[in-house]
N, C-alpha and C positions, 0 to 999 in steps of 0.2 A: 792701660787700663783706668776703667774711672774709678772713685774711690769705694762704690760696691758693686764690685765684678759678683752679674749673677750667669751660671752656665747650669746650662742640662744637658745633663746622661744617659740618655737612652740607652737598657738592659744594663741597670746600675746597681739590682738589688745583691749579684753577687758578680765573682771571679776580678777579669778585669775592672769590668765596668764598674765596679766600687770600690776601687783602688783607684782608678778616676776620681771620683765623687770623692773621695777622702782626699787622694794629694791634690787636688782644686781647694776643700776645706782648707788643706792647711795652712793655705796662703790667705786666707779669710777671707775666703769666696763663700757668696750665699749660694749654694747645689742644691741642684730642683735633681733627684733621687727619679727618673723615668723606667716605668716596668709595670708589668699589665696583670702580676700577681698582686694582690693587696698586701694578703699578709706575707710576703719574702718583703715586699718595700716596705712595707710598714718597722719589717724586723730589722731592717739595713739601715731607715734611717734613725731611729731607736739605738745603733750601734753607733752608727757617724758621729750622732749625738753624744753620745756617753764620751765620745774622744776628742769634743771639743768645736767638729761643723755643726756650721748651721746649716743642718738638710730640712728640705721638705718634699712630700711627696709627691711626685708627679702620676696618674694613674696614664698609660699609655700601653697600645698595641698598634704599634707601628704598622698595621694592616689594614686598621679601619679610620673611614675619614674621620668620621664622628670621633672616636675616642683621640684621634692628633689635634683636630678643633677645638675640641674641649682643652685638650693639654695647652695648648698656645692660646688662650681664656682665661685658664686662669696664672700662665706664668705673665701675662700680661696685668690681673687684679691683685693678686694677691703676690709678687717678686716686684710687682712696677715694671716688666720688661725681661730683656734678652742680652748677655752677651756674646759669651760662648755655647756653640750647639757642638757636643760630639756624639757622633753619628756609632756608637757602639751594639745597641742591640743586631742581634745575627743566628743563624742556624746554621750546621751542614744542609739540611734536606732532608736528612737520612741516608740507610743506607740500604743494598747494595749501589754506589756510583759507576760502577765499569760500564764505558762510554756503550757498549755491546749492551741491550736488551734491559737496559736501564727503566725504570716506572716512568713516566712522563712527570706524575705528580711531584715526585723526587725532585725532580729541577726546579720546576714552579711555584716550589714550595721554598727555595733556595734565593731564587730572584726575587720575590714576592716580599719577602723580609731582607735581604740584604743589598736590596735594588730599589725594588718599586717602593718600600718602605719608605728607606732615605731619602728619595724624589719626592716621598709623602709631610716629612714632615720639616724637611728643607722649604717646599714651597709655604708651609705653616707657620713656620719660625721667621723667613727671611724678613716679613713688614716690622717684626720686633728688631731681627736685629741690625734696619737700616740705622735705626736707629739711636745706635751705639756709638761709641765715644772708637770704640777698638774692635771689632763685632770676629769673632774669628767662627769657619768650620773645621771638623775633623772628622772625615771619613774613617772608620777603623778596618782598614786592608787585611791584606796578609800576602806575606811575599809570595805565596802559590797563586796569587793574582798576574803574576808577572811575567807575558809573555814569553819574554829576553828569559826567564829562568827556568820555563816551563819548555820553553821551546829545545834548550842548552841540554838539558835530560831526557830528550827522548832517545829510549832502548837502554835509559839508565834510571830511569825513575829516581832521581836524586830527589827534586825536588816536591815531597810529600807525593802521595799515590793516587791512583788511577780517579782522575775524580769530572765527570759531567756538569757537574750542579754548586757543589760549594763553589771549587777554582776558577772555573767559567762567571758566579757571580761575584766573586769579587772581580775579577778582570773586567767585567762593565760597569762595577764599583768606580774603579778607577777612570775608566772612561764621565761619569759621568762628573766625577770630580771636577776632570779638565775642563767638562761645559761648563760647570757651574764657576769656575776660576776664570773661563773666559768673558762668559758673561757677565758678570760681576769686577774684571777689571780695570773700570773705571769709577767705582766705589771705591771704601776702606776695610770692604770684607775679606778678608784671606783665606783661602779654600786650599785645604790639602787632604794628602791621606795618609794614612801612618798605619805600618806591619807592626807589632807588637813581638812578634817572634813563635816561635816556637812554646806558647805557656801552658803548662796544667792546667785545663779548664774542663766542665763536663760535656764540652765542646769537644775533646780527640781523649775522654776518658781519661781522663788528671795525663795522658801519657806523656804530656812535655816537660820540658828540661828547664824554663827559665817559671821562677813565681810570681801571680795575677801584677804582685807590685812591681818588679821588671819590667813586666809587660803593658805595665801604663804610662811608663818614663816618656815614651813616643809622643803619646797625646798630650800627656803634661806639655810637654814640651814647644806642640804645634801650638794647642790652647793658650799659650803666653810667650807667641810670637811677639815680637817688638813692630811698632807699626808698617817697620822698611822689612817687613819678614818676607817670605817666599811665598807665591801663593801659585796654586797647579802641581804642587811637589806631590812625589812618593816614596816617603821617609820611611826608614827604622832606625835604632839608636849609631848602629855604623855608618850612617849616612845614606848618600841618594842611590835608591833601588831603580837598575832599570826597568824601563817599563816592560 
């Protein structure tokens, strides 16, 4: 990595995103805290700074073209570029998500944030990443995005509850990750998907068994891969996840 590594973490005002920002900041990186809520974003920045992190706020709504474009300009003018992008912002889409009788807007909301939002941010940030010495893109996925795990649990419901919005959106995010890795294979940009495990956040009403700090560990590892590290992979703490 360059002497002064710049990272952007989307959805970084709380939970796993906040802990990713804190972990990267502990490495001496300068970290952009991407979030759409002004008050929560600035509160997170203040807390990170109090802990010694060189953090700065990045107003960012991943569903809005103008907001994402403005975030890219801010990184260019105020931070001087971007080395690492962690696409952490995500939503469930709402409940219920039973495949029979689901409100189509529930599916649409999950895909808009979890998939289209990632594509929108990557496209805006690519010109900056291409100028970095060791650029990395980390897409925060989930184990429920694994078709292998989902199909193995048919009739048993072991891989999360029935979900026709959130889980498929993470499957699509995994596919998008592969496509970017293929498209950027002749560059130095490494693109990977990360599963934080069943982490206690407001996304699951804090039912998870892992702490946000534990959930952030895999993203931090992928954000700090060496130049000869993997690309187009899907990882959790224990290793590779089957697609």
